[in-house]
MIDREN-889188 format. One line per field, with one value per residue (C-alpha): residue in three letters; x, y, z; residue number from 1. Coordinates in steps of 0.5 Angstrom, whole numbers. Layout:
BEGIN
res <- c(ALA | ...)
X <- c(X | ...)
Y <- c(Y | ...)
Z <- c(Z | ...)
n <- c(NUM | ...)
//
This chain:
BEGIN
res <- c(MET | SER | GLN | SER | ALA | ALA | THR | ALA | ALA | LEU | LYS | ILE | ILE | PRO | LEU | GLY | GLY | LEU | HIS | GLU | ILE | GLY | LYS | ASN | THR | CYS | VAL | PHE | GLU | PHE | GLN | ASP | GLU | ILE | ILE | LEU | LEU | ASP | ALA | GLY | LEU | ALA | PHE | PRO | THR | ASP | GLY | MET | HIS | GLY | VAL | ASN | ILE | VAL | LEU | PRO | ASP | MET | THR | TYR | LEU | ARG | GLN | ASN | ARG | ASP | LYS | ILE | LYS | GLY | MET | ILE | VAL | THR | HIS | GLY | HIS | GLU | ASP | HIS | ILE | GLY | GLY | ILE | ALA | PHE | HIS | LEU | LYS | GLN | PHE | ASP | ILE | PRO | VAL | ILE | TYR | GLY | PRO | ARG | LEU | ALA | MET | ALA | LEU | LEU | GLN | GLY | LYS | LEU | GLU | GLU | ALA | GLY | VAL | ALA | ASP | ARG | THR | GLU | LEU | ARG | THR | VAL | GLN | PRO | ARG | GLU | MET | VAL | ARG | LEU | GLY | LYS | ASN | PHE | LEU | VAL | GLU | TYR | ILE | ARG | ASN | THR | HIS | SER | ILE | ALA | ASP | SER | PHE | SER | VAL | ALA | ILE | HIS | THR | PRO | ILE | GLY | VAL | ILE | ILE | HIS | THR | GLY | ASP | PHE | LYS | PHE | ASP | PHE | THR | PRO | VAL | ASP | GLY | GLU | CYS | PHE | ASP | ILE | GLN | ARG | LEU | ALA | GLU | HIS | GLY | GLU | LYS | GLY | VAL | LEU | CYS | LEU | ILE | SER | ASP | SER | THR | ASN | SER | GLU | VAL | PRO | GLY | HIS | THR | PRO | SER | GLU | ARG | SER | VAL | PHE | PRO | ASN | LEU | ASP | ARG | ALA | PHE | SER | GLN | ALA | GLU | GLY | ARG | ILE | ILE | PHE | THR | THR | PHE | ALA | SER | SER | VAL | HIS | ARG | LEU | SER | MET | ALA | LEU | GLU | LEU | ALA | GLN | LYS | TYR | GLY | ARG | VAL | VAL | SER | VAL | LEU | GLY | ARG | SER | MET | LEU | ASN | VAL | ILE | ALA | HIS | ALA | ARG | GLN | LEU | GLY | TYR | ILE | ARG | CYS | PRO | ASP | ASP | LEU | PHE | VAL | PRO | LEU | HIS | MET | THR | HIS | LYS | TYR | PRO | ASP | HIS | GLN | VAL | MET | TYR | LEU | THR | THR | GLY | SER | GLN | GLY | GLU | PRO | LEU | SER | ALA | LEU | THR | ARG | ILE | SER | MET | GLY | GLU | HIS | ASN | LYS | ILE | LYS | ILE | ARG | PRO | GLY | ASP | THR | VAL | ILE | LEU | SER | ALA | HIS | PRO | ILE | PRO | GLY | ASN | THR | ILE | ALA | VAL | VAL | ASN | MET | ILE | ASP | ARG | LEU | MET | MET | GLN | GLY | ALA | LYS | VAL | ILE | TYR | GLY | ARG | GLU | GLN | GLY | ILE | HIS | VAL | SER | GLY | HIS | ALA | CYS | GLN | GLU | ASP | GLN | LYS | LEU | MET | LEU | ALA | LEU | THR | LYS | PRO | LYS | PHE | PHE | LEU | PRO | VAL | HIS | GLY | GLU | HIS | ARG | MET | LEU | VAL | LYS | HIS | ALA | GLN | THR | ALA | GLN | SER | MET | GLY | ILE | PRO | PRO | GLU | ASN | MET | VAL | ILE | ILE | ASP | ASN | GLY | ASP | VAL | VAL | GLU | LEU | THR | ARG | ASP | SER | ILE | ARG | VAL | VAL | ASP | LYS | VAL | PRO | ALA | GLY | ILE | GLU | LEU | LEU | ASP | ARG | GLY | GLY | ILE | VAL | LYS | ALA | HIS | VAL | LEU | GLN | GLU | ARG | GLN | GLN | LEU | ALA | GLU | GLU | GLY | ILE | ILE | THR | VAL | ALA | VAL | ALA | VAL | GLY | THR | ASP | GLY | THR | LEU | LYS | ALA | THR | PRO | GLU | VAL | HIS | LEU | ARG | GLY | VAL | VAL | THR | ALA | ILE | GLU | PRO | GLN | ALA | TRP | GLN | ALA | TRP | VAL | HIS | ALA | THR | VAL | GLU | THR | ALA | LEU | SER | ASP | ARG | TRP | SER | GLU | TYR | ALA | ARG | ASN | GLY | ASP | ILE | ASP | TRP | ALA | GLY | VAL | LYS | ALA | HIS | ILE | GLU | ARG | GLU | LEU | VAL | ARG | LEU | VAL | ARG | ARG | GLU | LEU | GLN | GLY | ASN | ALA | SER | VAL | LEU | LEU | LEU | LEU | GLN | PRO | ILE | ASP | VAL | THR | PRO | THR | VAL | THR | THR | GLY | ILE | ARG | ARG | ARG | ARG | SER | THR | ALA | SER | VAL | VAL | GLY)
X <- c(32 | 35 | 32 | 36 | 37 | 32 | 26 | 29 | 23 | 24 | 17 | 16 | 10 | 8 | 4 | 3 | 3 | -1 | -8 | -7 | -2 | 2 | 5 | 10 | 13 | 15 | 18 | 23 | 23 | 28 | 28 | 29 | 31 | 27 | 29 | 25 | 25 | 22 | 16 | 12 | 6 | -1 | -5 | -12 | -18 | -24 | -28 | -22 | -24 | -18 | -13 | -7 | -3 | -5 | 0 | 0 | -2 | 5 | 2 | 6 | 13 | 11 | 10 | 16 | 21 | 26 | 27 | 28 | 36 | 35 | 32 | 34 | 31 | 31 | 29 | 27 | 20 | 14 | 11 | 17 | 20 | 15 | 13 | 19 | 19 | 12 | 14 | 21 | 16 | 13 | 20 | 27 | 30 | 38 | 40 | 38 | 41 | 40 | 42 | 45 | 39 | 34 | 38 | 39 | 31 | 30 | 35 | 31 | 24 | 27 | 30 | 24 | 20 | 25 | 27 | 34 | 37 | 32 | 36 | 43 | 43 | 48 | 49 | 51 | 54 | 52 | 54 | 55 | 54 | 51 | 50 | 44 | 44 | 47 | 42 | 41 | 46 | 44 | 47 | 45 | 44 | 43 | 36 | 33 | 26 | 23 | 28 | 35 | 39 | 34 | 36 | 34 | 37 | 39 | 38 | 42 | 39 | 40 | 35 | 38 | 38 | 31 | 31 | 27 | 26 | 24 | 20 | 24 | 24 | 29 | 32 | 37 | 38 | 38 | 38 | 43 | 47 | 47 | 45 | 41 | 46 | 43 | 50 | 49 | 42 | 44 | 50 | 45 | 40 | 46 | 48 | 41 | 35 | 30 | 25 | 23 | 19 | 17 | 14 | 7 | 5 | 4 | 3 | -3 | 1 | 4 | 10 | 16 | 16 | 19 | 26 | 25 | 30 | 24 | 20 | 25 | 24 | 16 | 18 | 23 | 17 | 13 | 18 | 19 | 12 | 11 | 10 | 9 | 11 | 11 | 9 | 12 | 9 | 11 | 12 | 17 | 21 | 22 | 29 | 30 | 24 | 26 | 33 | 30 | 26 | 32 | 36 | 30 | 30 | 37 | 36 | 31 | 33 | 28 | 30 | 26 | 23 | 21 | 14 | 13 | 17 | 18 | 20 | 25 | 28 | 29 | 32 | 37 | 39 | 39 | 44 | 48 | 49 | 50 | 44 | 42 | 47 | 45 | 48 | 46 | 44 | 38 | 34 | 31 | 26 | 19 | 18 | 23 | 20 | 16 | 22 | 23 | 19 | 14 | 18 | 24 | 20 | 19 | 15 | 17 | 11 | 8 | 1 | 1 | -4 | -9 | -7 | -12 | -6 | -1 | 1 | -2 | -8 | -8 | -6 | -12 | -17 | -14 | -12 | -4 | -2 | 4 | 2 | -5 | -6 | -6 | -7 | -1 | 1 | 3 | 2 | 6 | 3 | 8 | 5 | -1 | -6 | -5 | -12 | -16 | -14 | -17 | -23 | -18 | -13 | -19 | -22 | -16 | -14 | -21 | -20 | -13 | -16 | -22 | -17 | -14 | -8 | -6 | -5 | -1 | -3 | -5 | -2 | -2 | 3 | 8 | 11 | 11 | 13 | 12 | 17 | 15 | 16 | 11 | 10 | 16 | 20 | 17 | 19 | 26 | 27 | 24 | 29 | 35 | 34 | 31 | 27 | 25 | 19 | 15 | 12 | 8 | 8 | 7 | 0 | -8 | -10 | -12 | -4 | -2 | -6 | -4 | 4 | 3 | 0 | 6 | 11 | 7 | 8 | 16 | 15 | 14 | 9 | 3 | 4 | 11 | 8 | 2 | -2 | -3 | -6 | -3 | -2 | -1 | 5 | 9 | 13 | 19 | 23 | 28 | 22 | 16 | 12 | 5 | 1 | 1 | -2 | -5 | -2 | -6 | -5 | -10 | -9 | -7 | -9 | -6 | -8 | -4 | -6 | -4 | -7 | -15 | -18 | -24 | -30 | -27 | -27 | -34 | -36 | -33 | -36 | -43 | -42 | -40 | -46 | -51 | -50 | -50 | -56 | -54 | -58 | -57 | -61 | -61 | -64 | -65 | -64 | -71 | -71 | -75 | -73 | -70 | -70 | -73 | -68 | -63 | -63 | -58 | -58 | -51 | -51 | -58 | -63 | -70 | -76 | -79 | -79 | -74 | -80 | -83 | -76 | -76 | -82 | -81 | -74 | -77 | -83 | -78 | -73 | -79 | -82 | -75 | -74 | -81 | -81 | -74 | -72 | -73 | -68 | -62 | -64 | -63 | -61 | -60 | -55 | -56 | -53 | -52 | -48 | -54 | -59 | -55 | -54 | -62 | -64 | -59 | -62 | -69 | -67 | -63 | -70 | -73 | -68 | -69 | -76 | -77 | -71 | -71 | -63 | -57 | -55 | -51 | -54 | -49 | -53 | -50 | -53 | -53 | -55 | -58 | -58 | -65 | -63 | -67 | -62 | -63 | -59 | -64 | -70 | -71 | -70 | -64 | -63 | -55 | -51 | -47 | -40 | -40 | -43 | -44 | -43)
Y <- c(-46 | -47 | -52 | -58 | -59 | -64 | -60 | -53 | -49 | -43 | -39 | -36 | -31 | -27 | -20 | -19 | -21 | -27 | -28 | -21 | -17 | -12 | -10 | -16 | -17 | -23 | -25 | -30 | -32 | -36 | -36 | -29 | -26 | -23 | -21 | -18 | -20 | -14 | -9 | -7 | -3 | -4 | 2 | 3 | 0 | 4 | 4 | 6 | 14 | 19 | 13 | 14 | 8 | 1 | -2 | -9 | -9 | -9 | -10 | -16 | -13 | -7 | -12 | -16 | -10 | -12 | -18 | -15 | -16 | -13 | -13 | -16 | -13 | -17 | -11 | -4 | -5 | -1 | -7 | -9 | -3 | 2 | 1 | 1 | 9 | 8 | 3 | 6 | 11 | 6 | 1 | 1 | -3 | -4 | -5 | -6 | -10 | -9 | -8 | -2 | 1 | -1 | 2 | 9 | 9 | 7 | 13 | 18 | 15 | 15 | 22 | 25 | 22 | 24 | 17 | 16 | 16 | 10 | 5 | 4 | 2 | -3 | -5 | -12 | -15 | -22 | -28 | -23 | -26 | -22 | -24 | -22 | -24 | -30 | -35 | -32 | -32 | -29 | -30 | -26 | -29 | -25 | -26 | -23 | -19 | -13 | -8 | -8 | -11 | -16 | -22 | -28 | -30 | -36 | -36 | -40 | -42 | -47 | -52 | -51 | -47 | -43 | -40 | -34 | -33 | -26 | -24 | -27 | -30 | -34 | -28 | -31 | -25 | -19 | -12 | -10 | -17 | -19 | -26 | -30 | -34 | -41 | -44 | -42 | -44 | -51 | -51 | -50 | -56 | -61 | -59 | -59 | -54 | -55 | -50 | -46 | -40 | -38 | -33 | -35 | -29 | -33 | -40 | -40 | -39 | -44 | -44 | -39 | -32 | -28 | -24 | -17 | -16 | -19 | -13 | -9 | -10 | -9 | -2 | -1 | -2 | 3 | 8 | 8 | 9 | 15 | 21 | 26 | 26 | 20 | 19 | 13 | 10 | 4 | 3 | 8 | 2 | -2 | 0 | -4 | -2 | 5 | 4 | 1 | 7 | 12 | 8 | 8 | 16 | 16 | 12 | 16 | 23 | 25 | 29 | 26 | 30 | 26 | 27 | 24 | 25 | 17 | 16 | 22 | 19 | 12 | 15 | 19 | 13 | 8 | 13 | 14 | 7 | 5 | 1 | 7 | 9 | 15 | 22 | 28 | 32 | 27 | 30 | 37 | 40 | 40 | 48 | 47 | 41 | 46 | 49 | 42 | 39 | 34 | 28 | 30 | 29 | 24 | 24 | 19 | 19 | 16 | 13 | 6 | 4 | 10 | 13 | 19 | 24 | 21 | 25 | 21 | 21 | 28 | 29 | 24 | 29 | 35 | 37 | 38 | 45 | 44 | 38 | 37 | 31 | 33 | 29 | 25 | 24 | 16 | 14 | 7 | 4 | -1 | -5 | -9 | -7 | -10 | -13 | -8 | -2 | -5 | 0 | 6 | 4 | 3 | 9 | 13 | 10 | 12 | 19 | 19 | 16 | 21 | 27 | 24 | 20 | 13 | 9 | 2 | -2 | -10 | -16 | -17 | -11 | -15 | -9 | -11 | -18 | -20 | -20 | -26 | -34 | -38 | -45 | -48 | -43 | -45 | -52 | -50 | -47 | -53 | -57 | -53 | -52 | -59 | -57 | -62 | -57 | -52 | -45 | -42 | -34 | -27 | -29 | -29 | -36 | -39 | -38 | -41 | -47 | -48 | -47 | -52 | -57 | -55 | -57 | -64 | -65 | -64 | -70 | -65 | -69 | -65 | -66 | -62 | -56 | -51 | -46 | -40 | -33 | -27 | -28 | -35 | -37 | -43 | -47 | -51 | -56 | -61 | -66 | -62 | -56 | -54 | -48 | -47 | -40 | -34 | -26 | -20 | -19 | -14 | -7 | 0 | 5 | 12 | 19 | 25 | 26 | 20 | 13 | 12 | 8 | 3 | 8 | 14 | 10 | 7 | 14 | 16 | 10 | 12 | 19 | 17 | 12 | 16 | 23 | 28 | 32 | 38 | 41 | 48 | 49 | 55 | 52 | 57 | 56 | 55 | 49 | 52 | 53 | 60 | 60 | 56 | 50 | 51 | 44 | 43 | 36 | 34 | 28 | 26 | 23 | 25 | 27 | 30 | 38 | 42 | 45 | 39 | 37 | 44 | 42 | 35 | 37 | 43 | 39 | 33 | 38 | 41 | 34 | 32 | 38 | 38 | 31 | 30 | 37 | 36 | 30 | 35 | 41 | 40 | 45 | 51 | 46 | 44 | 38 | 41 | 34 | 30 | 35 | 35 | 27 | 26 | 31 | 27 | 21 | 23 | 26 | 20 | 16 | 21 | 20 | 13 | 13 | 18 | 16 | 9 | 10 | 11 | 19 | 22 | 27 | 33 | 37 | 44 | 46 | 53 | 54 | 61 | 64 | 67 | 69 | 76 | 82 | 87 | 93 | 96 | 92 | 89 | 82 | 80 | 74 | 72 | 67 | 62 | 62 | 56 | 51 | 44 | 41)
Z <- c(60 | 53 | 48 | 46 | 38 | 38 | 41 | 38 | 34 | 30 | 29 | 22 | 23 | 17 | 19 | 11 | 4 | 5 | 2 | -1 | -6 | -2 | 5 | 5 | 12 | 16 | 23 | 24 | 32 | 35 | 43 | 45 | 38 | 33 | 26 | 20 | 13 | 9 | 11 | 6 | 5 | 1 | -3 | -1 | -4 | -6 | 0 | 4 | 3 | 5 | 6 | 3 | 6 | 8 | 13 | 17 | 24 | 28 | 35 | 36 | 34 | 39 | 45 | 43 | 41 | 46 | 42 | 35 | 33 | 26 | 19 | 12 | 6 | 0 | -5 | -6 | -8 | -4 | -2 | 1 | 4 | 4 | 11 | 15 | 16 | 19 | 24 | 26 | 30 | 34 | 35 | 34 | 29 | 31 | 24 | 17 | 12 | 4 | -3 | -5 | -9 | -4 | 2 | -2 | -3 | 4 | 7 | 3 | 6 | 13 | 13 | 10 | 16 | 21 | 24 | 20 | 27 | 30 | 26 | 22 | 14 | 12 | 4 | 2 | -4 | -7 | -3 | 3 | 10 | 16 | 23 | 27 | 34 | 36 | 32 | 25 | 20 | 13 | 6 | 1 | -6 | -12 | -16 | -22 | -21 | -24 | -20 | -20 | -14 | -12 | -7 | -5 | 2 | 6 | 13 | 17 | 24 | 30 | 27 | 19 | 13 | 11 | 4 | 3 | -5 | -4 | -11 | -16 | -23 | -27 | -32 | -36 | -40 | -35 | -37 | -33 | -34 | -26 | -27 | -22 | -17 | -19 | -17 | -10 | -9 | -12 | -7 | -1 | -4 | -4 | 3 | 5 | 6 | 11 | 9 | 2 | 3 | -4 | -8 | -11 | -15 | -21 | -19 | -23 | -30 | -34 | -37 | -36 | -34 | -41 | -40 | -38 | -45 | -49 | -49 | -52 | -59 | -58 | -55 | -60 | -65 | -61 | -61 | -68 | -70 | -66 | -70 | -64 | -57 | -53 | -46 | -43 | -36 | -32 | -25 | -22 | -19 | -25 | -26 | -32 | -36 | -35 | -37 | -44 | -45 | -44 | -49 | -54 | -53 | -54 | -61 | -63 | -62 | -56 | -50 | -44 | -38 | -32 | -28 | -21 | -15 | -14 | -21 | -21 | -14 | -17 | -23 | -19 | -15 | -20 | -24 | -18 | -17 | -25 | -26 | -31 | -36 | -40 | -41 | -37 | -43 | -45 | -39 | -40 | -35 | -36 | -38 | -43 | -47 | -51 | -55 | -58 | -64 | -61 | -65 | -61 | -54 | -49 | -42 | -37 | -32 | -26 | -26 | -30 | -24 | -25 | -18 | -17 | -16 | -21 | -27 | -32 | -29 | -28 | -35 | -38 | -34 | -37 | -30 | -31 | -31 | -36 | -41 | -45 | -49 | -57 | -63 | -65 | -58 | -56 | -49 | -48 | -42 | -40 | -34 | -33 | -28 | -21 | -18 | -16 | -21 | -27 | -27 | -26 | -31 | -37 | -35 | -36 | -42 | -45 | -43 | -46 | -53 | -53 | -53 | -59 | -56 | -59 | -53 | -53 | -48 | -46 | -46 | -54 | -55 | -51 | -48 | -41 | -37 | -30 | -25 | -22 | -23 | -27 | -25 | -29 | -26 | -19 | -20 | -22 | -15 | -12 | -16 | -14 | -7 | -5 | 1 | 6 | 8 | 4 | 5 | 0 | 1 | -3 | -6 | -5 | -2 | -9 | -11 | -5 | -6 | -13 | -11 | -6 | -11 | -16 | -10 | -9 | -16 | -15 | -9 | -3 | 2 | 3 | 11 | 10 | 8 | 11 | 7 | 12 | 13 | 16 | 24 | 24 | 28 | 24 | 28 | 25 | 28 | 24 | 24 | 23 | 21 | 24 | 25 | 33 | 35 | 32 | 33 | 31 | 24 | 22 | 18 | 20 | 15 | 15 | 12 | 12 | 19 | 22 | 23 | 21 | 26 | 25 | 27 | 23 | 17 | 18 | 19 | 12 | 9 | 11 | 9 | 2 | 2 | 5 | 6 | 12 | 15 | 19 | 24 | 28 | 34 | 39 | 46 | 52 | 59 | 60 | 56 | 50 | 42 | 41 | 34 | 28 | 27 | 21 | 17 | 11 | 7 | 4 | -1 | 1 | -4 | -2 | -5 | 1 | 0 | 5 | 8 | 10 | 13 | 17 | 20 | 22 | 25 | 29 | 32 | 34 | 37 | 41 | 43 | 45 | 50 | 53 | 54 | 58 | 60 | 67 | 67 | 64 | 68 | 76 | 81 | 76 | 73 | 66 | 63 | 56 | 53 | 55 | 52 | 45 | 46 | 47 | 41 | 37 | 38 | 36 | 30 | 28 | 29 | 25 | 19 | 19 | 19 | 14 | 9 | 11 | 11 | 15 | 13 | 19 | 23 | 26 | 31 | 33 | 39 | 42 | 49 | 50 | 57 | 59 | 66 | 67 | 69 | 74 | 71 | 67 | 69 | 62 | 61 | 56 | 52 | 52 | 49 | 53 | 52 | 47 | 42 | 44 | 37)
n <- c(1 | 2 | 3 | 4 | 5 | 6 | 7 | 8 | 9 | 10 | 11 | 12 | 13 | 14 | 15 | 16 | 17 | 18 | 19 | 20 | 21 | 22 | 23 | 24 | 25 | 26 | 27 | 28 | 29 | 30 | 31 | 32 | 33 | 34 | 35 | 36 | 37 | 38 | 39 | 40 | 41 | 42 | 43 | 44 | 45 | 46 | 47 | 48 | 49 | 50 | 51 | 52 | 53 | 54 | 55 | 56 | 57 | 58 | 59 | 60 | 61 | 62 | 63 | 64 | 65 | 66 | 67 | 68 | 69 | 70 | 71 | 72 | 73 | 74 | 75 | 76 | 77 | 78 | 79 | 80 | 81 | 82 | 83 | 84 | 85 | 86 | 87 | 88 | 89 | 90 | 91 | 92 | 93 | 94 | 95 | 96 | 97 | 98 | 99 | 100 | 101 | 102 | 103 | 104 | 105 | 106 | 107 | 108 | 109 | 110 | 111 | 112 | 113 | 114 | 115 | 116 | 117 | 118 | 119 | 120 | 121 | 122 | 123 | 124 | 125 | 126 | 127 | 128 | 129 | 130 | 131 | 132 | 133 | 134 | 135 | 136 | 137 | 138 | 139 | 140 | 141 | 142 | 143 | 144 | 145 | 146 | 147 | 148 | 149 | 150 | 151 | 152 | 153 | 154 | 155 | 156 | 157 | 158 | 159 | 160 | 161 | 162 | 163 | 164 | 165 | 166 | 167 | 168 | 169 | 170 | 171 | 172 | 173 | 174 | 175 | 176 | 177 | 178 | 179 | 180 | 181 | 182 | 183 | 184 | 185 | 186 | 187 | 188 | 189 | 190 | 191 | 192 | 193 | 194 | 195 | 196 | 197 | 198 | 199 | 200 | 201 | 202 | 203 | 204 | 205 | 206 | 207 | 208 | 209 | 210 | 211 | 212 | 213 | 214 | 215 | 216 | 217 | 218 | 219 | 220 | 221 | 222 | 223 | 224 | 225 | 226 | 227 | 228 | 229 | 230 | 231 | 232 | 233 | 234 | 235 | 236 | 237 | 238 | 239 | 240 | 241 | 242 | 243 | 244 | 245 | 246 | 247 | 248 | 249 | 250 | 251 | 252 | 253 | 254 | 255 | 256 | 257 | 258 | 259 | 260 | 261 | 262 | 263 | 264 | 265 | 266 | 267 | 268 | 269 | 270 | 271 | 272 | 273 | 274 | 275 | 276 | 277 | 278 | 279 | 280 | 281 | 282 | 283 | 284 | 285 | 286 | 287 | 288 | 289 | 290 | 291 | 292 | 293 | 294 | 295 | 296 | 297 | 298 | 299 | 300 | 301 | 302 | 303 | 304 | 305 | 306 | 307 | 308 | 309 | 310 | 311 | 312 | 313 | 314 | 315 | 316 | 317 | 318 | 319 | 320 | 321 | 322 | 323 | 324 | 325 | 326 | 327 | 328 | 329 | 330 | 331 | 332 | 333 | 334 | 335 | 336 | 337 | 338 | 339 | 340 | 341 | 342 | 343 | 344 | 345 | 346 | 347 | 348 | 349 | 350 | 351 | 352 | 353 | 354 | 355 | 356 | 357 | 358 | 359 | 360 | 361 | 362 | 363 | 364 | 365 | 366 | 367 | 368 | 369 | 370 | 371 | 372 | 373 | 374 | 375 | 376 | 377 | 378 | 379 | 380 | 381 | 382 | 383 | 384 | 385 | 386 | 387 | 388 | 389 | 390 | 391 | 392 | 393 | 394 | 395 | 396 | 397 | 398 | 399 | 400 | 401 | 402 | 403 | 404 | 405 | 406 | 407 | 408 | 409 | 410 | 411 | 412 | 413 | 414 | 415 | 416 | 417 | 418 | 419 | 420 | 421 | 422 | 423 | 424 | 425 | 426 | 427 | 428 | 429 | 430 | 431 | 432 | 433 | 434 | 435 | 436 | 437 | 438 | 439 | 440 | 441 | 442 | 443 | 444 | 445 | 446 | 447 | 448 | 449 | 450 | 451 | 452 | 453 | 454 | 455 | 456 | 457 | 458 | 459 | 460 | 461 | 462 | 463 | 464 | 465 | 466 | 467 | 468 | 469 | 470 | 471 | 472 | 473 | 474 | 475 | 476 | 477 | 478 | 479 | 480 | 481 | 482 | 483 | 484 | 485 | 486 | 487 | 488 | 489 | 490 | 491 | 492 | 493 | 494 | 495 | 496 | 497 | 498 | 499 | 500 | 501 | 502 | 503 | 504 | 505 | 506 | 507 | 508 | 509 | 510 | 511 | 512 | 513 | 514 | 515 | 516 | 517 | 518 | 519 | 520 | 521 | 522 | 523 | 524 | 525 | 526 | 527 | 528 | 529 | 530 | 531 | 532 | 533 | 534 | 535 | 536 | 537 | 538 | 539 | 540 | 541 | 542 | 543 | 544 | 545 | 546 | 547 | 548 | 549 | 550 | 551 | 552 | 553 | 554 | 555 | 556 | 557 | 558 | 559 | 560 | 561 | 562 | 563 | 564 | 565 | 566 | 567 | 568 | 569 | 570 | 571 | 572 | 573 | 574 | 575 | 576 | 577 | 578 | 579 | 580 | 581)
//
């Protein structure tokens, strides 16, 4: 049954990006049609041992896969496109629209994951309009951000126009000359915007966000003062920053070697699309840099966030097989740590300094500016679009609250905005905005082998915190021990002597067998899995009693067949075919 204009409702369902920084994913649903806006990833926290990538729980989309009409991508940062290849293994997305740079980066990800045939990628131009289904008409509006080719979008729906800012700031002197299309925003504001969904990252920061070009003089000074090699790091996707670094390398006569797969990929695509302009002979392979004097060499490297496997982290730990820090090197850290990465970054800086490098970092150096709008920029966005309703997104809870307060100061009534969490179902009509439901919106963790289930992560955390005790026992089919158990402690802190552990384990296993053997050995059949589980429970009790902790216990049980043989008249002991472990 179709809805009347008065009662028609649009559902807005964020699956990621709220109460956090990262994995930005938003669902727009009208009647039987769904479109997605971005699908990003996040990086693991310290407690997520062995996890490489954090994704939003996509249960809702798997359950409603038949409704999906397509996706709109705002820009090419990992926290906005990094999850798409993984999601395409679970459900099809008929078409994905996005900027040229984002689509070039995404194409490589899809091909690598083997899912390029599960969707169609289409590039868009500023002010281009694309239709998805019968209920969504999306207009791309050029904005400015820390990556080239970034957009806000105006989503035309049966109930009105929704503007989603994407990640943005107002940069009036952009490095690539592509200015924010403020005129188009204002035109929508004049016609009437039903709801503004806006980036909240810097909502606690007063004033305006400086232009990306404002860091150029400070970078120029750092380059001019560098006596030896320069090692320059920033976010791999910060195309504007990379462009300036390459411009300065040319100015000061330095060849450039690029370290890190992601940075190589971004630079290659940005050059192909014209966002980075420099001659081919500026770049040299890593193994050729030793032929140049130190003052003529620059390395562009990943690792601005202290990522464990990044090139710069390995250099700082002396583990890179081609580059070793030496006195006279200048390391330029043109990025601020993302929340959660500060300790890793400062430890990396310490290691670089201890090896003799000069490290230029920190806000006072003026070599990094944010790509997100501060309070006055957020006010400008509100003033231009003049929305009836307001929905702050892309930020931790306090950031959403502060952005809502800013919106109230601009005249939007408190009842016309909601502060939500991932999974909240926002129902938007022409006359109201409210939260009406909740869908699954947890996280999915991935390592190199696939999805890491909750119990696996818990086991990893327990191993990291408490250690593991392995016990190997040989049990005969007559219910007796046939050898002294072998006990090994790994990562377990204890003052108890190994001989004492050996004796306790021996006694515990013997008692467990004598007390319950008859329950597991009946009519000639032995329930070895039951025997193993019973011994394991008793060993866990022993460990908890003696250690006052929760070290993991791993039991390896070897059944031994002691059935007498009659061929020689000699009783022989035979191992059964398998180990119960």
